[in-house]
N, C-alpha and C positions, 0 to 999 in steps of 0.2 A: 829216661822218659820212654814210656811205652806208647806206641802208636796204635790206637784202636781202629775200628772200622770208620771209614770216612763217611760222614752223613751225606746223603744226596743233596745236590744243590736245590734251593727252593724253586718252585715252579715260577715261570715268568708271570709278571703282573698282567692282569687282563687289560686289553687296550681300552682307552676311553671312547666314549661315543663319537667324539670328534675324529679320533684316529680311524675308527671303523667307517665312518662316513667318508673320510678322505680316501680310504682304500677302495671302497665301493665306487666312488665317483671316478677313480682312476682305473677302474676295471680289474682290480685285484681282489683276491679273496681275503677276508679277515682270518687271522690265525685261529686254529682250533675248530674250524668249520667242518662239520661231518656231512657226509653224503649217504644217507640211508638208501638201501636198495628197495624201494617201494614201487611195486608195479601191480596193475590189476591182475587178478587171478583168472577171470573169466568164468568163475563158478556162479551158479545161480544163488540169489540171496536166500537165507534161511528164514523160517518163520520165527516170530517172536515167541519166547518161552514165558515171558512175564505177562500177567494180566494188565490191562490198561489201568492207569491210575484213576481213582474216583474223582469226579468233578466236585467242586465245592457244594453244589446244591444236592449232590448225592450222599454227602457225608452224614453220618449219624448224628453228629452234634447239631446239624442244621434243624433237626426235628425238635430240638429243645426250645426253639423260638416261640412256638405257640404256647408251650407249657409256661414259659417265663412270662409271656404276656398275660395269660390267664391268672397266674399267681399275683402279678402286680395289680391286676383289676380286682381280684378277690381281696387283697390287702387294703386297697383304697375303699372298697365297699365296706369292709369291716370297720375301718377307721372312721368312715362317714357315719356309721351306725353308733359308734361309741362316743362321738363328739358331744351329743347332747348329755350323755351320762357323765362326761368329764367336766361339764360346765363351761365348755368353750363356746 
């Protein structure tokens, strides 16, 4: 029998919510907790490079509203003109 490389052991199972809650209530840290080194830099903020997003009322599709309204009015006007010819 040949002995090949031994596979690494599986990672431990993640603790349940109840276990994490119990650890925190007892003043302990949950396993796998990371502590990133985040601190303010003291640099001044930079100006935005992107243009501000357009407002809904500034959107080009909003200008289609009056056109659609006119087209509906025109269709109703034509339909009203054709009704006597249709015998309705």
